[in-house]
Backbone as JSON, one array per atom type, in Angstrom:
{
  "sequence": "MSENEVEIIKSEMKEYVSGWGRKYSEWCVGVTENAKQRLFGDYHVNEKNDAWIYRTASSSNIARKIELYFIDIGAKSDPRTKNEYAEIYLYKV",
  "N": [[-16.9, -9.93, -1.28], [-15.35, -8.55, 1.45], [-16.4, -5.83, 3.04], [-15.77, -4.96, 5.56], [-13.16, -5.92, 5.96], [-11.81, -4.39, 4.02], [-12.17, -1.8, 5.09], [-10.82, -2.06, 7.55], [-8.13, -2.55, 6.77], [-7.62, -0.24, 5.23], [-7.92, 1.69, 7.27], [-5.83, 0.99, 9.07], [-3.61, 1.5, 7.45], [-3.94, 4.2, 6.82], [-3.72, 5.31, 9.38], [-1.04, 4.73, 9.94], [0.25, 6.28, 7.94], [-0.49, 8.82, 8.8], [1.21, 9.28, 10.91], [3.47, 10.1, 9.67], [2.86, 12.42, 8.49], [0.23, 13.74, 6.48], [0.35, 13.92, 3.68], [-0.55, 12.51, 0.99], [0.39, 12.59, -1.58], [3.07, 12.24, -1.39], [3.49, 9.58, -1.22], [3.64, 6.21, -2.46], [1.62, 3.7, -3.83], [0.87, 0.23, -4.19], [0.21, -3.09, -5.53], [1.25, -6.38, -5.08], [2.94, -9.58, -5.45], [4.87, -10.13, -3.57], [5.5, -8.14, -1.11], [7.67, -7.38, 0.54], [9.92, -7.96, -1.07], [9.41, -6.22, -3.19], [9.45, -3.69, -1.9], [11.95, -3.57, -0.37], [13.86, -4.82, -1.97], [13.41, -4.23, -4.83], [12.84, -1.41, -4.76], [14.57, -0.4, -2.92], [13.89, 0.54, -0.36], [14.57, 1.59, 2.89], [14.47, -0.59, 5.47], [14.53, -0.03, 8.21], [14.64, 2.76, 8.54], [13.02, 4.17, 6.71], [9.7, 5.2, 5.66], [7.13, 2.95, 5.47], [4.58, 0.53, 4.78], [2.79, -2.53, 4.72], [0.1, -4.74, 3.92], [-1.62, -7.87, 3.88], [-4.23, -8.78, 1.96], [-7.28, -10.7, 1.78], [-7.95, -11.31, -0.76], [-7.25, -10.6, -4.24], [-9.05, -8.79, -5.3], [-9.91, -7.28, -3.1], [-7.47, -6.11, -2.35], [-6.98, -4.54, -4.63], [-9.14, -2.77, -4.53], [-8.5, -1.3, -2.24], [-6.06, -0.23, -3.05], [-6.93, 1.48, -5.16], [-8.45, 3.28, -3.66], [-6.42, 4.66, -2.2], [-5.03, 5.82, -4.33], [-7.02, 7.51, -5.3], [-7.09, 9.38, -3.23], [-4.73, 10.67, -3.54], [-2.23, 9.32, -3.55], [0.64, 8.14, -5.33], [0.63, 5.92, -8.11], [1.94, 2.68, -8.43], [3.61, 1.59, -11.22], [4.27, -1.06, -11.59], [2.36, -2.66, -10.49], [0.51, -5.6, -10.0], [-2.51, -6.92, -10.62], [-3.47, -9.4, -9.87], [-2.6, -10.18, -7.4], [-2.41, -10.09, -3.72], [-1.06, -8.62, -1.8], [-0.75, -5.48, -0.49], [0.87, -2.37, -0.55], [2.32, 0.61, 0.84], [4.62, 3.23, 0.46], [6.77, 5.88, 1.46], [7.83, 8.22, -0.8]],
  "CA": [[-15.86, -9.03, -0.82], [-15.62, -8.1, 2.81], [-16.22, -4.38, 3.24], [-15.13, -4.8, 6.86], [-11.73, -6.09, 5.74], [-11.35, -3.2, 3.29], [-12.11, -0.67, 6.02], [-9.77, -2.31, 8.55], [-6.81, -2.34, 6.16], [-7.51, 1.2, 4.92], [-7.75, 2.4, 8.53], [-4.47, 0.73, 9.57], [-2.64, 2.17, 6.57], [-4.11, 5.65, 7.02], [-3.16, 5.64, 10.69], [0.42, 4.72, 9.8], [0.63, 7.44, 7.14], [-0.69, 10.04, 9.59], [2.4, 9.46, 11.74], [4.52, 10.67, 8.82], [2.23, 13.53, 7.77], [-0.89, 13.23, 5.68], [0.48, 14.28, 2.27], [-0.55, 11.26, 0.24], [1.15, 12.77, -2.81], [4.44, 11.83, -1.11], [3.46, 8.14, -1.03], [3.35, 5.36, -3.62], [0.82, 2.52, -3.45], [0.86, -0.82, -5.19], [-0.19, -4.45, -5.18], [2.28, -7.28, -5.58], [2.98, -10.93, -4.89], [5.81, -10.15, -2.45], [5.71, -6.74, -0.75], [9.02, -7.16, 1.06], [10.83, -7.92, -2.21], [9.16, -4.98, -3.94], [9.9, -2.53, -1.12], [13.35, -3.56, 0.06], [14.71, -5.27, -3.06], [13.23, -3.45, -6.05], [12.85, 0.04, -4.55], [15.62, -0.08, -1.94], [13.35, 1.2, 0.83], [15.33, 1.19, 4.08], [13.51, -1.23, 6.36], [14.56, 0.54, 9.56], [14.57, 4.23, 8.59], [12.06, 4.77, 5.79], [8.28, 5.02, 5.96], [6.5, 1.94, 4.62], [3.64, -0.38, 5.42], [2.06, -3.4, 3.81], [-0.86, -5.67, 4.49], [-2.07, -8.91, 2.97], [-5.68, -8.9, 1.88], [-7.71, -12.07, 1.54], [-8.12, -11.52, -2.2], [-6.73, -9.54, -5.1], [-10.1, -7.77, -5.46], [-9.86, -6.4, -1.93], [-6.24, -5.34, -2.46], [-7.16, -3.55, -5.69], [-10.07, -1.74, -4.04], [-7.73, -0.46, -1.31], [-5.1, 0.52, -3.87], [-7.66, 2.55, -5.84], [-8.79, 4.28, -2.65], [-5.27, 5.52, -1.93], [-4.78, 6.61, -5.55], [-8.05, 8.55, -5.32], [-6.82, 10.46, -2.26], [-3.51, 11.38, -3.89], [-1.0, 8.53, -3.62], [1.11, 7.77, -6.66], [0.38, 4.52, -8.46], [3.12, 1.93, -8.84], [3.34, 1.0, -12.54], [4.54, -2.5, -11.57], [1.26, -3.35, -9.81], [-0.1, -6.77, -10.64], [-3.82, -6.99, -10.01], [-3.86, -10.74, -9.42], [-2.01, -10.47, -6.1], [-3.19, -9.58, -2.59], [-0.27, -7.81, -0.87], [-0.83, -4.07, -0.82], [1.89, -1.63, 0.19], [2.53, 2.05, 0.69], [5.91, 3.71, 0.95], [6.99, 7.31, 1.25], [8.78, 8.42, -1.89]],
  "C": [[-16.25, -8.49, 0.55], [-15.33, -6.61, 2.96], [-15.53, -4.11, 4.57], [-13.61, -4.93, 6.72], [-11.13, -4.89, 5.02], [-11.18, -2.04, 4.26], [-11.01, -0.85, 7.07], [-8.4, -2.03, 7.96], [-6.61, -0.87, 5.81], [-7.21, 1.99, 6.19], [-6.34, 2.21, 9.08], [-3.43, 1.48, 8.75], [-2.73, 3.68, 6.72], [-3.52, 6.1, 8.35], [-1.63, 5.69, 10.63], [0.89, 5.96, 9.05], [0.52, 8.72, 7.96], [0.49, 10.31, 10.52], [3.56, 10.08, 10.99], [4.01, 11.9, 8.09], [1.19, 12.96, 6.81], [-0.82, 13.62, 4.2], [0.59, 13.0, 1.45], [0.2, 11.37, -1.07], [2.62, 12.39, -2.63], [4.57, 10.31, -0.96], [3.16, 7.43, -2.34], [2.64, 4.11, -3.12], [0.89, 1.49, -4.57], [0.41, -2.15, -4.63], [0.83, -5.38, -5.82], [2.15, -8.66, -4.96], [3.83, -10.97, -3.62], [6.19, -8.71, -2.09], [7.11, -6.47, -0.24], [10.04, -7.08, -0.08], [10.66, -6.61, -2.97], [9.73, -3.78, -3.2], [11.41, -2.51, -0.93], [14.32, -3.99, -1.03], [14.62, -4.35, -4.27], [13.4, -1.95, -5.85], [13.85, 0.5, -3.51], [15.12, 0.79, -0.79], [14.16, 0.68, 2.02], [14.34, 0.68, 5.13], [13.43, -0.57, 7.72], [14.28, 2.04, 9.59], [13.5, 4.87, 7.71], [10.62, 4.45, 6.22], [7.67, 4.05, 4.96], [5.54, 1.1, 5.45], [3.07, -1.3, 4.34], [1.12, -4.29, 4.6], [-1.21, -6.71, 3.44], [-3.58, -9.02, 3.07], [-6.04, -10.36, 1.59], [-7.93, -12.36, 0.06], [-7.51, -10.35, -2.97], [-7.77, -8.44, -5.31], [-10.09, -6.78, -4.31], [-8.61, -5.52, -2.0], [-6.39, -4.23, -3.5], [-8.09, -2.43, -5.25], [-9.35, -0.77, -3.1], [-6.72, 0.38, -2.08], [-5.79, 1.71, -4.55], [-8.09, 3.65, -4.88], [-7.62, 5.22, -2.42], [-4.86, 6.35, -3.15], [-5.76, 7.77, -5.61], [-7.77, 9.68, -4.34], [-5.41, 11.04, -2.43], [-2.23, 10.59, -3.96], [-0.65, 8.25, -5.07], [0.86, 6.28, -6.87], [1.68, 3.88, -8.91], [2.83, 1.26, -10.18], [3.59, -0.51, -12.6], [3.43, -3.31, -10.91], [0.73, -4.49, -10.66], [-1.42, -7.04, -9.92], [-4.22, -8.37, -9.51], [-3.33, -11.09, -8.04], [-2.75, -9.74, -4.98], [-2.35, -8.81, -1.56], [-0.27, -6.37, -1.35], [0.16, -3.31, 0.06], [1.81, -0.14, -0.11], [3.94, 2.34, 1.16], [6.07, 5.16, 0.61], [8.12, 7.47, 0.24], [9.84, 9.43, -1.48]]
}
């Protein structure tokens, strides 16, 4: 597992969230096979106006580690998360 990759993705996501305020309790994090479908299809996140970000990790283990980090700092957990996938997303609830 690349700790460097974990830190890069965490940093990019944290930087994005900071532009919308740092209240992680207002955000939901999850891991999925298709982040765009989950965000814009399943949860009806507005692609142009809502706050969202996703990244693709090189493995499901890295994605899960990042997901757990954001849960630990206050983000809500998406109950639909599938641990075998590598796309990790955050969206403002």
